[in-house]
TORBASE-619775 format. One record per atom (N, C-alpha, C): residue number from 0; atom name; x negated, y negated, z. Coordinates in steps of 0.1 Angstrom, whole numbers, always signed. Atoms other than C-alpha are relative to their C-alpha. Layout:
<nodes>
<node seq="NUM" atom="CA" x="X" y="Y" z="Z"/>
...
</nodes>
This chain:
<nodes>
<node seq="0" atom="N" x="-8" y="+12" z="+0"/>
<node seq="0" atom="CA" x="+0" y="+0" z="+0"/>
<node seq="0" atom="C" x="-9" y="-12" z="+0"/>
<node seq="1" atom="N" x="+7" y="+12" z="+1"/>
<node seq="1" atom="CA" x="-14" y="-34" z="-10"/>
<node seq="1" atom="C" x="+10" y="-11" z="+3"/>
<node seq="2" atom="N" x="-9" y="+11" z="-4"/>
<node seq="2" atom="CA" x="+1" y="-64" z="+8"/>
<node seq="2" atom="C" x="-8" y="-13" z="-2"/>
<node seq="3" atom="N" x="+6" y="+13" z="+3"/>
<node seq="3" atom="CA" x="-8" y="-98" z="-7"/>
<node seq="3" atom="C" x="+7" y="-11" z="+8"/>
<node seq="4" atom="N" x="-6" y="+10" z="-9"/>
<node seq="4" atom="CA" x="-2" y="-126" z="+18"/>
<node seq="4" atom="C" x="-9" y="-12" z="+2"/>
<node seq="5" atom="N" x="+7" y="+12" z="-4"/>
<node seq="5" atom="CA" x="-12" y="-160" z="+30"/>
<node seq="5" atom="C" x="+1" y="-2" z="+15"/>
<node seq="6" atom="N" x="+0" y="+3" z="-14"/>
<node seq="6" atom="CA" x="-21" y="-172" z="+65"/>
<node seq="6" atom="C" x="+11" y="-9" z="+5"/>
<node seq="7" atom="N" x="-10" y="+10" z="-4"/>
<node seq="7" atom="CA" x="+5" y="-200" z="+64"/>
<node seq="7" atom="C" x="+15" y="+5" z="-2"/>
<node seq="8" atom="N" x="-13" y="-6" z="+3"/>
<node seq="8" atom="CA" x="+34" y="-177" z="+54"/>
<node seq="8" atom="C" x="+6" y="+7" z="+12"/>
<node seq="9" atom="N" x="-6" y="-6" z="-12"/>
<node seq="9" atom="CA" x="+57" y="-169" z="+84"/>
<node seq="9" atom="C" x="+5" y="+14" z="-2"/>
<node seq="10" atom="N" x="-5" y="-14" z="+2"/>
<node seq="10" atom="CA" x="+74" y="-138" z="+69"/>
<node seq="10" atom="C" x="-12" y="+9" z="-2"/>
<node seq="11" atom="N" x="+12" y="-9" z="+2"/>
<node seq="11" atom="CA" x="+39" y="-125" z="+59"/>
<node seq="11" atom="C" x="-5" y="+4" z="+13"/>
<node seq="12" atom="N" x="+6" y="-2" z="-13"/>
<node seq="12" atom="CA" x="+26" y="-129" z="+94"/>
<node seq="12" atom="C" x="+9" y="+9" z="+8"/>
<node seq="13" atom="N" x="-10" y="-8" z="-8"/>
<node seq="13" atom="CA" x="+58" y="-114" z="+109"/>
<node seq="13" atom="C" x="+0" y="+15" z="-4"/>
<node seq="14" atom="N" x="-1" y="-14" z="+4"/>
<node seq="14" atom="CA" x="+55" y="-82" z="+88"/>
<node seq="14" atom="C" x="-14" y="+7" z="+3"/>
<node seq="15" atom="N" x="+13" y="-7" z="-3"/>
<node seq="15" atom="CA" x="+18" y="-75" z="+98"/>
<node seq="15" atom="C" x="+1" y="+11" z="+10"/>
<node seq="16" atom="N" x="-2" y="-11" z="-10"/>
<node seq="16" atom="CA" x="+28" y="-55" z="+129"/>
<node seq="16" atom="C" x="+7" y="+12" z="-6"/>
<node seq="17" atom="N" x="-7" y="-11" z="+6"/>
<node seq="17" atom="CA" x="+52" y="-34" z="+108"/>
<node seq="17" atom="C" x="-10" y="+7" z="-9"/>
<node seq="18" atom="N" x="+10" y="-7" z="+8"/>
<node seq="18" atom="CA" x="+24" y="-27" z="+83"/>
<node seq="18" atom="C" x="-10" y="+7" z="+8"/>
<node seq="19" atom="N" x="+9" y="-7" z="-9"/>
<node seq="19" atom="CA" x="+1" y="-18" z="+111"/>
<node seq="19" atom="C" x="+6" y="+13" z="+5"/>
<node seq="20" atom="N" x="-7" y="-12" z="-5"/>
<node seq="20" atom="CA" x="+27" y="+7" z="+124"/>
<node seq="20" atom="C" x="+0" y="+10" z="-11"/>
<node seq="21" atom="N" x="+0" y="-9" z="+12"/>
<node seq="21" atom="CA" x="+30" y="+21" z="+89"/>
<node seq="21" atom="C" x="-14" y="+6" z="-2"/>
<node seq="22" atom="N" x="+14" y="-5" z="+1"/>
<node seq="22" atom="CA" x="-8" y="+24" z="+87"/>
<node seq="22" atom="C" x="-3" y="+11" z="+10"/>
<node seq="23" atom="N" x="+3" y="-9" z="-11"/>
<node seq="23" atom="CA" x="-10" y="+41" z="+120"/>
<node seq="23" atom="C" x="+8" y="+14" z="-2"/>
<node seq="24" atom="N" x="-8" y="-12" z="+2"/>
<node seq="24" atom="CA" x="+18" y="+66" z="+112"/>
<node seq="24" atom="C" x="-4" y="+8" z="-12"/>
<node seq="25" atom="N" x="+2" y="-7" z="+13"/>
<node seq="25" atom="CA" x="+8" y="+74" z="+76"/>
<node seq="25" atom="C" x="-14" y="+2" z="-4"/>
<node seq="26" atom="N" x="+14" y="-2" z="+4"/>
<node seq="26" atom="CA" x="-30" y="+73" z="+75"/>
<node seq="26" atom="C" x="-4" y="+14" z="+0"/>
<node seq="27" atom="N" x="+4" y="-15" z="+0"/>
<node seq="27" atom="CA" x="-33" y="+110" z="+84"/>
<node seq="27" atom="C" x="+6" y="+7" z="-12"/>
<node seq="28" atom="N" x="-6" y="-6" z="+12"/>
<node seq="28" atom="CA" x="-10" y="+117" z="+54"/>
<node seq="28" atom="C" x="-6" y="-6" z="-13"/>
<node seq="29" atom="N" x="+6" y="+6" z="+12"/>
<node seq="29" atom="CA" x="-33" y="+98" z="+30"/>
<node seq="29" atom="C" x="+5" y="-13" z="-5"/>
<node seq="30" atom="N" x="-5" y="+12" z="+5"/>
<node seq="30" atom="CA" x="-14" y="+66" z="+28"/>
<node seq="30" atom="C" x="-9" y="-11" z="+7"/>
<node seq="31" atom="N" x="+7" y="+11" z="-6"/>
<node seq="31" atom="CA" x="-36" y="+35" z="+33"/>
<node seq="31" atom="C" x="+7" y="-13" z="-2"/>
<node seq="32" atom="N" x="-6" y="+13" z="+1"/>
<node seq="32" atom="CA" x="-28" y="-1" z="+38"/>
<node seq="32" atom="C" x="-12" y="-10" z="-1"/>
<node seq="33" atom="N" x="+10" y="+10" z="+1"/>
<node seq="33" atom="CA" x="-49" y="-31" z="+27"/>
<node seq="33" atom="C" x="+8" y="-14" z="-2"/>
<node seq="34" atom="N" x="-6" y="+13" z="+2"/>
<node seq="34" atom="CA" x="-40" y="-68" z="+31"/>
<node seq="34" atom="C" x="-10" y="-8" z="-8"/>
<node seq="35" atom="N" x="+8" y="+9" z="+8"/>
<node seq="35" atom="CA" x="-53" y="-93" z="+6"/>
<node seq="35" atom="C" x="+5" y="-14" z="+4"/>
<node seq="36" atom="N" x="-3" y="+13" z="-5"/>
<node seq="36" atom="CA" x="-55" y="-128" z="+21"/>
<node seq="36" atom="C" x="-2" y="-10" z="-11"/>
<node seq="37" atom="N" x="+1" y="+8" z="+13"/>
<node seq="37" atom="CA" x="-48" y="-150" z="-10"/>
<node seq="37" atom="C" x="-4" y="-14" z="+3"/>
<node seq="38" atom="N" x="+4" y="+14" z="-2"/>
<node seq="38" atom="CA" x="-53" y="-184" z="+6"/>
<node seq="38" atom="C" x="-14" y="-2" z="+5"/>
<node seq="39" atom="N" x="+14" y="+1" z="-3"/>
<node seq="39" atom="CA" x="-89" y="-177" z="+14"/>
<node seq="39" atom="C" x="-9" y="-4" z="-11"/>
<node seq="40" atom="N" x="+7" y="+3" z="+13"/>
<node seq="40" atom="CA" x="-99" y="-184" z="-22"/>
<node seq="40" atom="C" x="+8" y="-10" z="-8"/>
<node seq="41" atom="N" x="-8" y="+10" z="+8"/>
<node seq="41" atom="CA" x="-89" y="-215" z="-42"/>
<node seq="41" atom="C" x="+0" y="+5" z="-15"/>
<node seq="42" atom="N" x="-2" y="-4" z="+14"/>
<node seq="42" atom="CA" x="-80" y="-215" z="-79"/>
<node seq="42" atom="C" x="-13" y="+2" z="-8"/>
<node seq="43" atom="N" x="+13" y="-1" z="+7"/>
<node seq="43" atom="CA" x="-116" y="-218" z="-89"/>
<node seq="43" atom="C" x="-9" y="+11" z="+5"/>
<node seq="44" atom="N" x="+7" y="-11" z="-6"/>
<node seq="44" atom="CA" x="-127" y="-188" z="-68"/>
<node seq="44" atom="C" x="-9" y="-4" z="+11"/>
<node seq="45" atom="N" x="+8" y="+5" z="-11"/>
<node seq="45" atom="CA" x="-143" y="-209" z="-41"/>
<node seq="45" atom="C" x="+6" y="+5" z="+13"/>
<node seq="46" atom="N" x="-5" y="-5" z="-13"/>
<node seq="46" atom="CA" x="-140" y="-194" z="-6"/>
<node seq="46" atom="C" x="+2" y="-11" z="+10"/>
<node seq="47" atom="N" x="-4" y="+10" z="-10"/>
<node seq="47" atom="CA" x="-122" y="-215" z="+20"/>
<node seq="47" atom="C" x="-4" y="+6" z="+14"/>
<node seq="48" atom="N" x="+5" y="-6" z="-12"/>
<node seq="48" atom="CA" x="-142" y="-207" z="+52"/>
<node seq="48" atom="C" x="+10" y="-2" z="+12"/>
<node seq="49" atom="N" x="-10" y="+2" z="-11"/>
<node seq="49" atom="CA" x="-115" y="-222" z="+75"/>
<node seq="49" atom="C" x="+11" y="+11" z="-1"/>
<node seq="50" atom="N" x="-10" y="-10" z="+2"/>
<node seq="50" atom="CA" x="-89" y="-199" z="+60"/>
<node seq="50" atom="C" x="-5" y="+14" z="+3"/>
<node seq="51" atom="N" x="+6" y="-13" z="-4"/>
<node seq="51" atom="CA" x="-112" y="-169" z="+63"/>
<node seq="51" atom="C" x="-1" y="+2" z="+15"/>
<node seq="52" atom="N" x="+0" y="+0" z="-14"/>
<node seq="52" atom="CA" x="-117" y="-177" z="+99"/>
<node seq="52" atom="C" x="+14" y="+2" z="+6"/>
<node seq="53" atom="N" x="-14" y="-2" z="-5"/>
<node seq="53" atom="CA" x="-79" y="-180" z="+104"/>
<node seq="53" atom="C" x="+5" y="+14" z="-3"/>
<node seq="54" atom="N" x="-4" y="-13" z="+3"/>
<node seq="54" atom="CA" x="-74" y="-147" z="+87"/>
<node seq="54" atom="C" x="-5" y="+10" z="+10"/>
<node seq="55" atom="N" x="+6" y="-9" z="-11"/>
<node seq="55" atom="CA" x="-98" y="-130" z="+112"/>
<node seq="55" atom="C" x="+7" y="-2" z="+13"/>
<node seq="56" atom="N" x="-7" y="+2" z="-12"/>
<node seq="56" atom="CA" x="-80" y="-146" z="+141"/>
<node seq="56" atom="C" x="+14" y="+7" z="-1"/>
<node seq="57" atom="N" x="-13" y="-6" z="+3"/>
<node seq="57" atom="CA" x="-46" y="-135" z="+126"/>
<node seq="57" atom="C" x="-1" y="+16" z="+2"/>
<node seq="58" atom="N" x="+2" y="-15" z="+0"/>
<node seq="58" atom="CA" x="-59" y="-99" z="+122"/>
<node seq="58" atom="C" x="-2" y="+4" z="+15"/>
<node seq="59" atom="N" x="+2" y="-3" z="-14"/>
<node seq="59" atom="CA" x="-71" y="-99" z="+158"/>
<node seq="59" atom="C" x="+13" y="-1" z="+9"/>
<node seq="60" atom="N" x="-12" y="+3" z="-8"/>
<node seq="60" atom="CA" x="-39" y="-114" z="+173"/>
<node seq="60" atom="C" x="+11" y="+10" z="-3"/>
<node seq="61" atom="N" x="-11" y="-10" z="+4"/>
<node seq="61" atom="CA" x="-16" y="-90" z="+154"/>
<node seq="61" atom="C" x="-5" y="+14" z="+2"/>
<node seq="62" atom="N" x="+6" y="-14" z="-3"/>
<node seq="62" atom="CA" x="-39" y="-60" z="+163"/>
<node seq="62" atom="C" x="+0" y="+9" z="-13"/>
<node seq="63" atom="N" x="+0" y="-7" z="+13"/>
<node seq="63" atom="CA" x="-40" y="-50" z="+126"/>
<node seq="63" atom="C" x="-14" y="+7" z="-1"/>
<node seq="64" atom="N" x="+13" y="-8" z="+2"/>
<node seq="64" atom="CA" x="-66" y="-22" z="+121"/>
<node seq="64" atom="C" x="-3" y="+3" z="-14"/>
<node seq="65" atom="N" x="+3" y="-2" z="+14"/>
<node seq="65" atom="CA" x="-62" y="-20" z="+84"/>
<node seq="65" atom="C" x="-8" y="-12" z="-6"/>
<node seq="66" atom="N" x="+9" y="+11" z="+4"/>
<node seq="66" atom="CA" x="-86" y="-41" z="+63"/>
<node seq="66" atom="C" x="+8" y="-12" z="-6"/>
<node seq="67" atom="N" x="-4" y="+12" z="+7"/>
<node seq="67" atom="CA" x="-79" y="-77" z="+53"/>
<node seq="67" atom="C" x="-11" y="-3" z="-10"/>
<node seq="68" atom="N" x="+10" y="+2" z="+10"/>
<node seq="68" atom="CA" x="-96" y="-83" z="+20"/>
<node seq="68" atom="C" x="+1" y="-15" z="-5"/>
<node seq="69" atom="N" x="+1" y="+14" z="+5"/>
<node seq="69" atom="CA" x="-108" y="-117" z="+7"/>
<node seq="69" atom="C" x="-3" y="+1" z="-15"/>
<node seq="70" atom="N" x="+2" y="-1" z="+15"/>
<node seq="70" atom="CA" x="-105" y="-121" z="-31"/>
<node seq="70" atom="C" x="-13" y="-5" z="-4"/>
<node seq="71" atom="N" x="+13" y="+4" z="+6"/>
<node seq="71" atom="CA" x="-137" y="-125" z="-51"/>
<node seq="71" atom="C" x="+3" y="-12" z="-9"/>
<node seq="72" atom="N" x="-1" y="+11" z="+10"/>
<node seq="72" atom="CA" x="-144" y="-153" z="-76"/>
<node seq="72" atom="C" x="+9" y="+3" z="-12"/>
<node seq="73" atom="N" x="-8" y="-4" z="+12"/>
<node seq="73" atom="CA" x="-126" y="-134" z="-103"/>
<node seq="73" atom="C" x="+15" y="+3" z="+3"/>
<node seq="74" atom="N" x="-14" y="-4" z="-5"/>
<node seq="74" atom="CA" x="-94" y="-130" z="-82"/>
<node seq="74" atom="C" x="+3" y="+14" z="-3"/>
<node seq="75" atom="N" x="-2" y="-14" z="+2"/>
<node seq="75" atom="CA" x="-99" y="-93" z="-84"/>
<node seq="75" atom="C" x="+3" y="+3" z="-15"/>
<node seq="76" atom="N" x="-1" y="-2" z="+15"/>
<node seq="76" atom="CA" x="-104" y="-93" z="-122"/>
<node seq="76" atom="C" x="+13" y="-5" z="-5"/>
<node seq="77" atom="N" x="-12" y="+7" z="+5"/>
<node seq="77" atom="CA" x="-74" y="-116" z="-127"/>
<node seq="77" atom="C" x="+13" y="+6" z="+5"/>
<node seq="78" atom="N" x="-12" y="-7" z="-5"/>
<node seq="78" atom="CA" x="-50" y="-92" z="-110"/>
<node seq="78" atom="C" x="+9" y="-8" z="+9"/>
<node seq="79" atom="N" x="-7" y="+8" z="-10"/>
<node seq="79" atom="CA" x="-41" y="-118" z="-84"/>
<node seq="79" atom="C" x="+5" y="-13" z="-6"/>
<node seq="80" atom="N" x="-5" y="+12" z="+6"/>
<node seq="80" atom="CA" x="-35" y="-146" z="-109"/>
<node seq="80" atom="C" x="+15" y="+0" z="-2"/>
<node seq="81" atom="N" x="-14" y="+2" z="+3"/>
<node seq="81" atom="CA" x="+0" y="-159" z="-111"/>
<node seq="81" atom="C" x="+9" y="+5" z="+12"/>
<node seq="82" atom="N" x="-8" y="-4" z="-12"/>
<node seq="82" atom="CA" x="+12" y="-145" z="-77"/>
<node seq="82" atom="C" x="+3" y="-13" z="+7"/>
<node seq="83" atom="N" x="-4" y="+12" z="-6"/>
<node seq="83" atom="CA" x="+32" y="-173" z="-62"/>
<node seq="83" atom="C" x="+10" y="+1" z="+11"/>
<node seq="84" atom="N" x="-9" y="-3" z="-10"/>
<node seq="84" atom="CA" x="+57" y="-157" z="-39"/>
<node seq="84" atom="C" x="-6" y="+10" z="+10"/>
<node seq="85" atom="N" x="+7" y="-9" z="-10"/>
<node seq="85" atom="CA" x="+46" y="-142" z="-6"/>
<node seq="85" atom="C" x="+10" y="+4" z="+10"/>
<node seq="86" atom="N" x="+10" y="-9" z="+4"/>
<node seq="86" atom="CA" x="+44" y="-117" z="+7"/>
<node seq="86" atom="C" x="+4" y="+8" z="-12"/>
<node seq="87" atom="N" x="-1" y="-9" z="+12"/>
<node seq="87" atom="CA" x="+39" y="-95" z="-24"/>
<node seq="87" atom="C" x="-6" y="+13" z="+4"/>
<node seq="88" atom="N" x="+5" y="-13" z="-5"/>
<node seq="88" atom="CA" x="+36" y="-58" z="-16"/>
<node seq="88" atom="C" x="+3" y="+10" z="-11"/>
<node seq="89" atom="N" x="-3" y="-11" z="+10"/>
<node seq="89" atom="CA" x="+32" y="-28" z="-39"/>
<node seq="89" atom="C" x="-9" y="+12" z="+4"/>
<node seq="90" atom="N" x="+7" y="-12" z="-2"/>
<node seq="90" atom="CA" x="+20" y="+7" z="-38"/>
<node seq="90" atom="C" x="-8" y="+4" z="-12"/>
<node seq="91" atom="N" x="+9" y="-5" z="+10"/>
<node seq="91" atom="CA" x="-9" y="+21" z="-58"/>
<node seq="91" atom="C" x="-2" y="+15" z="+2"/>
<node seq="92" atom="N" x="+2" y="-14" z="-2"/>
<node seq="92" atom="CA" x="-9" y="+58" z="-64"/>
<node seq="92" atom="C" x="-15" y="+4" z="-2"/>
<node seq="93" atom="N" x="+14" y="-5" z="+0"/>
<node seq="93" atom="CA" x="-40" y="+80" z="-64"/>
<node seq="93" atom="C" x="-7" y="-2" z="-13"/>
<node seq="94" atom="N" x="+6" y="+2" z="+13"/>
<node seq="94" atom="CA" x="-45" y="+74" z="-101"/>
<node seq="94" atom="C" x="-2" y="-15" z="-3"/>
<node seq="95" atom="N" x="+1" y="+14" z="+2"/>
<node seq="95" atom="CA" x="-44" y="+36" z="-97"/>
<node seq="95" atom="C" x="+12" y="-7" z="-7"/>
<node seq="96" atom="N" x="-12" y="+5" z="+6"/>
<node seq="96" atom="CA" x="-9" y="+31" z="-111"/>
<node seq="96" atom="C" x="+8" y="-7" z="+11"/>
<node seq="97" atom="N" x="-9" y="+8" z="-9"/>
<node seq="97" atom="CA" x="+13" y="+4" z="-94"/>
<node seq="97" atom="C" x="+14" y="+6" z="-1"/>
<node seq="98" atom="N" x="-13" y="-6" z="-1"/>
<node seq="98" atom="CA" x="+45" y="+20" z="-82"/>
<node seq="98" atom="C" x="+10" y="-11" z="+4"/>
<node seq="99" atom="N" x="-11" y="+8" z="-4"/>
<node seq="99" atom="CA" x="+79" y="+4" z="-76"/>
<node seq="99" atom="C" x="+0" y="-2" z="+15"/>
<node seq="100" atom="N" x="+1" y="+3" z="-14"/>
<node seq="100" atom="CA" x="+79" y="-13" z="-43"/>
<node seq="100" atom="C" x="+13" y="+1" z="+8"/>
<node seq="101" atom="N" x="-12" y="+1" z="-8"/>
<node seq="101" atom="CA" x="+114" y="-19" z="-31"/>
<node seq="101" atom="C" x="+6" y="+13" z="+5"/>
<node seq="102" atom="N" x="-6" y="-13" z="-5"/>
<node seq="102" atom="CA" x="+127" y="+17" z="-30"/>
<node seq="102" atom="C" x="-10" y="+7" z="+9"/>
<node seq="103" atom="N" x="+9" y="-7" z="-8"/>
<node seq="103" atom="CA" x="+95" y="+31" z="-15"/>
<node seq="103" atom="C" x="-1" y="-7" z="+14"/>
<node seq="104" atom="N" x="+1" y="+7" z="-13"/>
<node seq="104" atom="CA" x="+93" y="+4" z="+12"/>
<node seq="104" atom="C" x="+12" y="+2" z="+8"/>
<node seq="105" atom="N" x="-12" y="-2" z="-7"/>
<node seq="105" atom="CA" x="+129" y="+9" z="+21"/>
<node seq="105" atom="C" x="-1" y="+14" z="+8"/>
<node seq="106" atom="N" x="+1" y="-13" z="-6"/>
<node seq="106" atom="CA" x="+122" y="+46" z="+28"/>
<node seq="106" atom="C" x="-11" y="+0" z="+11"/>
<node seq="107" atom="N" x="+10" y="+1" z="-11"/>
<node seq="107" atom="CA" x="+90" y="+37" z="+48"/>
<node seq="107" atom="C" x="+5" y="-7" z="+12"/>
<node seq="108" atom="N" x="-6" y="+7" z="-12"/>
<node seq="108" atom="CA" x="+109" y="+13" z="+70"/>
<node seq="108" atom="C" x="+9" y="+9" z="+7"/>
<node seq="109" atom="N" x="-9" y="-9" z="-7"/>
<node seq="109" atom="CA" x="+135" y="+39" z="+77"/>
<node seq="109" atom="C" x="-8" y="+10" z="+8"/>
<node seq="110" atom="N" x="+9" y="-9" z="-7"/>
<node seq="110" atom="CA" x="+107" y="+63" z="+86"/>
<node seq="110" atom="C" x="-5" y="-6" z="+13"/>
<node seq="111" atom="N" x="+6" y="+7" z="-12"/>
<node seq="111" atom="CA" x="+91" y="+38" z="+109"/>
<node seq="111" atom="C" x="+9" y="-2" z="+11"/>
<node seq="112" atom="N" x="-10" y="+3" z="-10"/>
<node seq="112" atom="CA" x="+122" y="+28" z="+127"/>
<node seq="112" atom="C" x="+9" y="+12" z="+4"/>
<node seq="113" atom="N" x="-8" y="-12" z="-3"/>
<node seq="113" atom="CA" x="+137" y="+63" z="+126"/>
<node seq="113" atom="C" x="+14" y="-3" z="+3"/>
<node seq="114" atom="N" x="-14" y="+3" z="-2"/>
<node seq="114" atom="CA" x="+171" y="+49" z="+122"/>
<node seq="114" atom="C" x="+9" y="+12" z="-4"/>
<node seq="115" atom="N" x="-9" y="-12" z="+3"/>
<node seq="115" atom="CA" x="+198" y="+76" z="+124"/>
<node seq="115" atom="C" x="+8" y="-2" z="-12"/>
<node seq="116" atom="N" x="-9" y="+1" z="+12"/>
<node seq="116" atom="CA" x="+218" y="+83" z="+93"/>
<node seq="116" atom="C" x="+14" y="-2" z="+5"/>
<node seq="117" atom="N" x="-14" y="+3" z="-4"/>
<node seq="117" atom="CA" x="+252" y="+67" z="+96"/>
<node seq="117" atom="C" x="+10" y="+4" z="-10"/>
<node seq="118" atom="N" x="-10" y="-5" z="+10"/>
<node seq="118" atom="CA" x="+268" y="+82" z="+65"/>
<node seq="118" atom="C" x="+3" y="-11" z="-10"/>
<node seq="119" atom="N" x="-2" y="+11" z="+9"/>
<node seq="119" atom="CA" x="+267" y="+48" z="+48"/>
<node seq="119" atom="C" x="-13" y="-4" z="-6"/>
<node seq="120" atom="N" x="+12" y="+6" z="+7"/>
<node seq="120" atom="CA" x="+243" y="+34" z="+23"/>
<node seq="120" atom="C" x="+0" y="-15" z="+2"/>
<node seq="121" atom="N" x="+1" y="+15" z="-1"/>
<node seq="121" atom="CA" x="+231" y="-2" z="+27"/>
<node seq="121" atom="C" x="+6" y="-6" z="-12"/>
<node seq="122" atom="N" x="-6" y="+6" z="+12"/>
<node seq="122" atom="CA" x="+251" y="-25" z="+5"/>
<node seq="122" atom="C" x="+13" y="+7" z="-4"/>
<node seq="123" atom="N" x="-12" y="-8" z="+4"/>
<node seq="123" atom="CA" x="+280" y="+0" z="+4"/>
<node seq="123" atom="C" x="+8" y="+2" z="+12"/>
<node seq="124" atom="N" x="-7" y="-1" z="-13"/>
<node seq="124" atom="CA" x="+295" y="-7" z="+38"/>
<node seq="124" atom="C" x="+15" y="+0" z="-2"/>
<node seq="125" atom="N" x="-15" y="-2" z="+0"/>
<node seq="125" atom="CA" x="+331" y="+5" z="+42"/>
<node seq="125" atom="C" x="+5" y="+6" z="-13"/>
<node seq="126" atom="N" x="-5" y="-5" z="+12"/>
<node seq="126" atom="CA" x="+333" y="+19" z="+7"/>
<node seq="126" atom="C" x="-3" y="+15" z="-1"/>
<node seq="127" atom="N" x="+2" y="-15" z="+2"/>
<node seq="127" atom="CA" x="+337" y="+56" z="-1"/>
<node seq="127" atom="C" x="-8" y="+2" z="-12"/>
<node seq="128" atom="N" x="+8" y="-3" z="+11"/>
<node seq="128" atom="CA" x="+312" y="+72" z="-23"/>
<node seq="128" atom="C" x="+7" y="+7" z="-11"/>
</nodes>
């Protein structure tokens, strides 16, 4: 799982403990988590030392044990160019293919919270199947 976030994004920061829990629960099953801190590098690829320091403090305060990555000058060979909504999360399979995020993350969240099955699907409340 690759989570692209910024240090100034409240929803991003709020989900770090959930991602840590996922990492803790799934690492033995071969699922890894990596955070990419996008605001640590500007549009020209220059590193913002203040933001790097802030990311380290954020990782410490949230007790995240998974790696927080700082983009290089090429913005990871251009793969991070154009990302403007945060957080952006996706799964990469063992062959390097990006998988659909929403469906997989929904199932991971259910696993993490171990919500009992109520017989209803989200978004289908009160309707018969």
